[in-house]
C-alpha positions in Angstrom: 11.5 85.8 92.3 14.3 84.5 89.7 17.8 83.3 90.7 20.2 86.0 91.8 22.5 87.1 89.1 26.5 87.4 89.9 26.5 90.0 87.2 24.1 92.1 88.9 25.6 91.8 92.5 29.0 91.9 91.5 28.5 95.7 89.9 25.9 96.7 92.9 28.8 95.3 95.2 30.2 97.8 98.0 32.8 97.1 100.5 35.9 94.9 100.0 37.2 94.9 96.6 36.6 92.0 94.5 38.8 91.3 91.5 37.9 88.7 88.6 38.2 88.8 84.8 35.0 89.3 82.7 34.8 85.9 81.3 34.4 84.4 84.9 31.1 85.8 85.7 29.2 84.0 83.0 31.1 80.6 83.8 30.4 81.1 87.1 27.0 81.4 87.0 26.5 78.4 84.7 28.5 76.5 87.0 26.8 77.7 90.1 23.3 77.5 88.7 22.4 74.0 89.8 23.3 74.9 93.5 21.0 78.3 93.3 18.2 76.3 92.0 18.0 73.8 94.7 18.4 76.6 97.2 20.2 74.1 99.6 22.9 75.7 101.6 26.4 74.9 100.4 30.2 74.9 101.6 32.5 77.0 99.4 36.3 77.4 100.0 38.3 79.8 98.0 42.0 79.9 98.4 43.2 83.3 97.8 41.4 86.1 99.8 43.3 89.4 99.3 40.8 92.1 100.4 38.0 89.7 101.0 35.6 90.9 98.1 34.9 87.6 96.4 34.1 86.1 99.9 31.2 88.5 100.1 30.1 88.1 96.9 29.8 84.4 97.1 27.7 85.0 100.7 25.4 87.2 98.9 24.9 84.9 95.9 24.6 81.4 97.8 21.6 79.9 99.2 20.8 81.2 102.7 22.5 79.4 105.3 25.5 78.5 102.8 29.3 78.5 104.6 31.8 80.5 102.9 35.6 79.7 103.8 38.6 81.5 102.9 42.4 80.8 103.1 45.1 82.9 102.5 49.1 82.5 103.3 49.3 86.3 103.7 49.2 87.5 107.3 47.8 91.0 106.6 44.5 89.1 105.8 44.0 88.9 109.8 42.7 92.3 109.7 39.8 91.9 107.3 36.4 92.2 108.8 34.3 89.8 107.2 30.2 89.3 107.2 28.7 86.6 109.1 28.8 83.2 107.6 32.5 83.9 106.4 35.3 82.2 108.3 39.1 82.7 107.3 41.9 80.6 107.9 45.7 82.2 107.5 48.1 79.4 106.4 49.5 77.7 103.4 47.0 75.4 101.2 50.1 73.6 99.9 50.7 72.0 103.5 48.6 69.3 104.4 49.2 69.6 108.0 48.0 72.9 107.9 45.1 72.1 105.9 44.2 69.1 108.0 44.4 71.2 111.4 42.5 74.4 109.9 39.8 72.3 107.9 39.1 69.3 110.2 36.7 66.9 108.6 34.9 69.7 106.3 33.8 68.9 103.0 33.2 71.2 100.2 30.6 71.6 97.5 32.7 74.2 95.6 36.4 75.0 95.8 38.2 77.6 94.1 41.9 78.3 93.6 42.5 81.8 93.5 45.9 81.5 95.0 49.6 82.2 94.3 48.8 81.0 90.8 52.1 79.5 90.7 51.9 76.2 88.8 53.5 74.1 91.9 51.2 75.7 94.2 48.3 74.7 91.8 49.0 71.3 91.7 50.3 70.9 95.3 46.6 72.4 96.5 44.8 70.2 94.5 46.5 67.1 95.5 45.7 68.2 99.2 42.0 69.8 98.5 40.5 67.5 96.0 39.6 64.5 98.3 37.8 67.3 100.4 35.3 67.9 97.4 32.0 66.4 97.9 30.4 63.8 95.4 29.2 65.9 92.5 31.4 69.0 93.9 33.5 71.6 91.4 37.1 72.2 92.1 37.9 75.7 90.1 41.1 77.0 89.3 41.3 80.4 88.3 44.1 82.7 86.6 45.5 79.4 85.0 47.0 82.0 82.0 50.1 82.2 84.5 50.9 78.6 83.5 52.2 80.0 80.5 54.4 82.9 82.1 57.8 81.5 83.3 58.1 83.8 86.3 55.1 81.4 87.9 57.1 78.3 87.0 55.5 78.0 83.5 55.9 78.2 79.7 54.4 77.5 76.5 54.2 73.4 76.8 56.4 73.4 79.6 56.4 70.2 81.6 55.4 70.8 85.1 53.1 74.0 84.4 49.7 73.6 85.8 48.1 73.8 82.2 50.1 70.7 81.2 49.2 69.2 84.5 45.5 70.1 83.6 45.7 68.4 80.2 46.6 65.2 82.1 43.6 65.1 83.8 41.8 64.6 80.4 43.9 61.3 80.3 42.7 60.3 83.7 38.9 60.7 82.3 39.9 58.2 79.5 41.9 56.1 81.4 39.8 52.8 80.5 40.7 53.0 76.9 44.4 53.7 77.3 46.4 50.6 76.0 49.8 49.5 76.7 50.1 51.0 80.5 53.4 48.9 80.7 55.0 51.7 79.1 53.9 54.1 81.5 55.2 54.6 85.3 53.3 52.6 87.6 52.6 55.6 90.1 51.5 57.6 86.8 49.0 54.3 86.2 47.7 54.2 89.6 46.8 58.3 89.8 45.3 57.8 86.3 43.3 55.2 87.7 42.1 56.7 91.0 41.5 60.1 89.2 39.2 58.2 86.6 37.1 56.7 89.6 36.5 60.6 90.8 36.4 63.0 87.7 33.3 63.4 86.0 33.8 66.3 83.7 36.8 68.8 82.8 35.8 72.0 81.4 38.6 74.6 80.1 37.7 78.3 79.8 39.9 81.3 79.0 42.7 81.1 81.9 40.3 79.2 84.2 39.7 75.3 84.8 36.8 73.3 86.3 36.9 69.5 87.6 33.9 68.1 88.6 33.6 64.9 90.8 30.9 62.1 90.2 28.0 61.8 92.4 29.4 58.3 93.3 33.1 56.8 92.6 32.9 55.1 89.1 33.6 51.4 89.8 33.6 49.9 86.2 34.5 51.0 82.7 31.2 52.6 80.8 28.9 50.1 79.1 28.5 50.8 75.3 24.8 50.5 74.4 23.1 49.6 71.2 19.1 49.9 70.1 16.9 49.7 67.2 15.6 47.2 64.8 17.0 47.9 61.4 20.4 47.3 60.1 20.7 48.2 56.5 24.3 49.5 56.3 26.1 47.6 59.4 25.4 44.6 61.0 26.0 44.7 65.0 27.4 41.1 64.8 30.4 42.4 62.5 31.9 44.2 65.3 31.1 41.8 67.8 33.4 39.6 66.1 36.3 41.9 66.3 35.7 43.2 69.8 38.3 42.0 72.3 36.2 39.4 74.6 36.9 41.6 77.8 34.8 44.5 76.2 31.6 42.3 75.8 31.2 42.5 79.1 30.7 46.2 79.2 27.7 45.8 76.2 24.2 46.4 76.7 22.0 45.7 73.8 18.1 46.5 73.0 15.7 43.4 72.4 16.0 43.5 68.7 19.9 43.9 68.3 20.0 41.1 71.2 18.1 38.8 69.3 20.3 39.7 66.0 23.4 39.0 68.1 22.1 35.7 69.3 21.0 34.6 65.8 24.5 35.6 64.4 26.6 34.2 67.2 24.9 30.7 67.1 25.1 30.5 63.2 28.6 31.3 63.6 29.3 29.3 66.4 27.8 26.3 64.3 29.9 27.3 61.3 32.9 26.8 63.5 31.9 23.6 65.3 31.6 22.0 61.5 34.9 23.3 60.6 36.3 21.7 63.6 34.8 18.6 62.7 35.9 18.6 59.2 39.5 19.4 60.5 39.2 16.6 63.1 38.1 14.4 59.9 41.0 15.4 57.8 43.4 14.6 61.1 42.2 10.9 61.4 42.6 10.5 57.6 46.0 11.8 57.9 46.8 10.0 61.4 45.7 6.9 59.5 48.0 7.2 56.5 50.9 7.9 58.6 50.2 4.8 60.7 49.8 2.8 57.3 53.3 4.1 56.2 55.0 3.4 59.5 53.9 -0.3 59.3 55.0 -0.7 55.8 58.5 0.7 56.7 58.1 -1.6 59.9 57.5 -4.7 57.5 60.5 -3.5 55.0 62.8 -3.0 58.1 61.8 -6.5 59.3 62.8 -8.1 56.0 65.9 -6.0 55.9 67.0 -7.5 58.9 65.9 -10.9 58.4 67.9 -10.9 55.2 71.3 -9.5 57.1 71.0 -12.3 59.7 70.4 -15.2 57.2 73.2 -17.9 56.2 72.5 -17.4 52.5 73.3 -13.7 52.7 77.1 -14.4 54.3 77.6 -17.2 51.6 76.8 -15.2 48.6 78.3 -12.1 49.9 81.3 -12.4 48.2 79.7 -13.1 44.6 77.3 -10.1 45.3 80.4 -8.1 45.5 82.0 -9.3 42.6 78.8 -8.6 40.8 78.5 -5.1 41.9 81.9 -4.6 40.8 81.4 -5.7 37.3 78.2 -3.5 37.1 80.3 -0.4 38.2 83.1 -1.0 35.9 80.6 -1.3 33.1 79.1 1.9 34.1 82.2 4.0 33.7 83.1 2.4 30.3 85.7 0.0 31.5 86.1 -3.7 31.1 88.1 -6.6 32.4 
């Protein structure tokens, strides 16, 4: 017996009305396939209940013993008569106190936001519920097209819209590669780093978003892995020299590449040591020359000092003065 088809279940569905965009059915089948194949019971939460039709569809689709939870702010949903295995909470998913009271310690494999579709609510709901997503779980936002509509708090490339917020999650995935974080507000940097540990994948569909968690929090940057035995065009030693030192700690190489890097780095080290020895020798030669010149200047200074303090210098100084005056006059063309 094959896996149940959401498309077949959708069109065969009787009872409470279910309302989805046609492009959602194939992407939901792709996103939920791993749960269906494992046949392991899962826990699903959907924000936005309306008539309860989608909750009934999830109950039919998911493996036996799965738990389906609905949450809606609309008090009219209290009248819904839902099947066994479905529970309903009436309240505001953007309010942390209500969420904590209603859900307790429950964690979810799948969370679907099909609520108000207002940008401010989508973001607040994510902040409240993403922490309740189990490792490896998927958080799905429907009707993301409303983020382009002003009446829903959005607009094309409008700051604060849910689609612009979702684009920032792409930055979170790549946070390890962002330089000059000093130019970014510290709170934003902290959030990027936190999401970087948790978010494994982001997928955008027409009007929908999927955010998937890692199976375990990421506690280091990903390594660069290199393997192979031949380097006819580009030698790995070339980019190792240009890589920041702190990046070398995340480098994993195969045996042949490791031998090539070891040989190249050893040769480079020897060349640098040889160059350093030459510089030391040149410096020592310059120091000796400076020392020799200093000694010569010191001898000259001592001679001048001796001459200035001698008696003969003082006796003959008037004659030397006259001689200098005569020489000066002759140079200027005058005579006595």
